[in-house]
N, C-alpha and C positions, 0 to 999 in steps of 0.2 A: 775411602775405599772405592766408591762408585767412579770418583773423577780420575782417580790414580790407576786404579787396576781393576774395578769391578767388584762384585761379589758382598754389597752391603746388605742385602736380603737376608743373609745368612747370618747376620748380626740382629736387625730389627723383628725380622719374623719370629726366631726363637725367643727373643727377649719378650714379645708380646706374649707369646703361648705360656712363658714361664711366670708371667706375672698374671696368668688368669684367663686370657682371653681365648675363646674356642679359635681352632686353628683357621676355620674360614674367615672369621672376624679379622683374625691377626694379620691374614694375608691381605686383605682389603685394607685394612688400618696401615699397615705397612707401606703398602702402595703410595696412599695418601701422605703419609709422613716424607717418604722420600721424594715426591714429586717436586716440590720447591727446589730441594738441593740438585735435582736433576736439571730443572729449567735454568738454575742459577748457573751450573757448568755449561749447558748449552749458549747462554749468552757470552761466556767468557770466550768459547771456542766458535761463535758465530761467523769470524772471518774466515776460520778454516775450513769449513764445510765446503764442499765441492760436488757439482753433479756428476752422477754416474754416466760412464760411457755407453750413449744410446738410451738412457733412461732419466728423464728430468727429476731432480730432487724433488719437485713438487708432486709427482706421481708417487714416489716412494713415500712421502708424508702421507697422502691420500690413503694409500692402500694401509698403511700402519695405523692411521685413525679408524678405518672400516673394520680392519682384523681385530684390533684392540677392542671395539666395542664388541664384536663377537665373541672374543675371549671372555670379557667381563660379564657378559649375559650368561655365558656357559657357567661361570663361576656361581653367580648368583642363583642358577637353578640347580647346582649340585647339592645333594643333601650332606648334612654335617658328617655324617658318619661315613659316606663315601669319600668325602676329602680327606677325613682322618686317614682311611686305608690307602689312598692315591698320594698324599704328601711326600711319605719317605722316597718313594720311587721318583718323583719330580725332583726331590733334592739330589737323589743320586745322578739322575740325568743331568741336572746343574752343575753338580760337582765335577762330574767327566769332562763337561763342555768347558768348565772354565780351567781345568787342569791341561785337557789336551787339544783343545778347540783350535786354537793357532797352529800348532803343529800339524794337525790333521788338515787344515785349510791350506797349509804349505806344500804339504805332501800330495794332496789331490789336484792342487793347481799344475802340478807338472803332468798330469796324465789327462785332465779335462778341462772344459770351459763351459760356463752356462750363458746363454744368450740373454737379451732384454725380458723377453717373455718369462722365462724360467726364473729369472731374478724377481720378477714382481710377484709371480706364485710362491716363491720361497718367502719373500718378506711378507707375503699374506699368512702363511703359516707361521712365522715368527711372530707376527703381531697377535695372532690368536693364544699361542703360548705364553707371550708377554702380557697380554689382558685377564689370562687364567691365573698364572703364577710368576712368570717374569723373572725368577733369578737366574742369573748369567745369561739374560737373552741378548745382551750386548755383545758378549763373547761370542756367542752363537752366530749372531749377524755377521761380525767381522770375518768369523771363519768362513761364512756362507758366500760372503762378497770376494774373498779371496779366489773362490773358483770362476770368478768373473774376470780375475786377472787384475783386480786393484791392488796396489801394493802400497800405497801412500800412506803410512800408519798415522801421521798427523790428520789427513784429511779423513781416514777412515774413523777415528776417534772422535773427531767432531761431528761426523754424520751420524756414527752409531749413538752418541749423546742427544742429538736431535731427534732421531727417530725413536729412540726409547722414550724420549720426553714427550712425544706425540701418543703413542701408543699409551703410556700411563695415564695421560691427561684425560684421553677419553674414557678410560678405565675408570680413574677416580669419580668422574662425573655419575658413571653409572653405579658405583659402590655407595656414593652419596646418597643418591637417589633410591637405592635398594635398602638403605638404613643398615648396612653393613660395618659401619664405621664406628668405632668406641672413641669418642671423641677426646675426654681426658688424657688418656694415653698417647693418642695421636698427636695431639697439639704439642706435649712435651717432647716427643720425638721429632717432630716437626721443625722445632727452633734449632735444634742440634744440626738436623739435615740441612738447613738453609746455609749455615754457617760452614759445614763441613762440604758441601757441594761447591760453594763458592771460592772457599780457601783452597781446597784439595785441586781444583782446576788449574790454579795459579802454581802449587806446588808440583803438581804432574808435569808442568812445562820444564821444571829445573832439576828434577831427580829422576835417574833410572828407577823404573816400576818393579824390576823383577824379584828383588828382595821383599817387597810388599806382597807381591803376586804369591810367592813361596808361602807367606805367612798366612794369606787368605786361603790359600789352597788346603793347608793343613786344618785351619780352623773349619773349613767346609766338610773335609772329611769327618771331624770330629761329630759336629752338628748332625751329618747325616745318619752317622752310627747310633747318636742318641735318639733321633726321630724313630729309626727302625727300632730300637729297642723298645720305645714307647709305645709303638703301634702294635707289635707282636708280644709284649710282656703277657705271662699268664694272667688270667682273669682272676 
């Protein structure tokens, strides 16, 4: 899903919660489990990534690392009960971004452009979100980059995979150091993530992603509704 369309966090995060992990730990464990798959996809896409006009790719990577670190620290110091209340709203934002992010980017590109400084600032905010929660962050990145006038989808997808990988990599280090990861569940999910991330990147190069995106969107909506019901059910 991540390699071909995005949105795998909407499977891994709820699965870990429904298997008994506290949401904050499930979020951290999900990020750890998906990282090897993301890095495997980035390796497959490595030849397709291109620098941004006016902004070197190395600068985007550095900004993603710094902001991902900030987002991960923010998660570590968020109380469990506060994260329980926040998570349905984060899932709603991610669902809307996944469903409408590309269309919004295309529309706004007709009326505005953002410069290199604004692009780096936007990437910093996206990195904080990615380090904190991260669902659909790749889709949001691509929508924001479209404001910059970048339209090469192949290069966008490759750069998105690389920068999401950088953001998640620094977050994973923080989560492990902060003892948020539940390892037995994470390792089981991690094995599937590597296979899916590597194989999915090859599949994504050969098949249209739209049917998969539609199915992922429907699934995301269902999961968002479930978590709102979970958070606001009567005591």
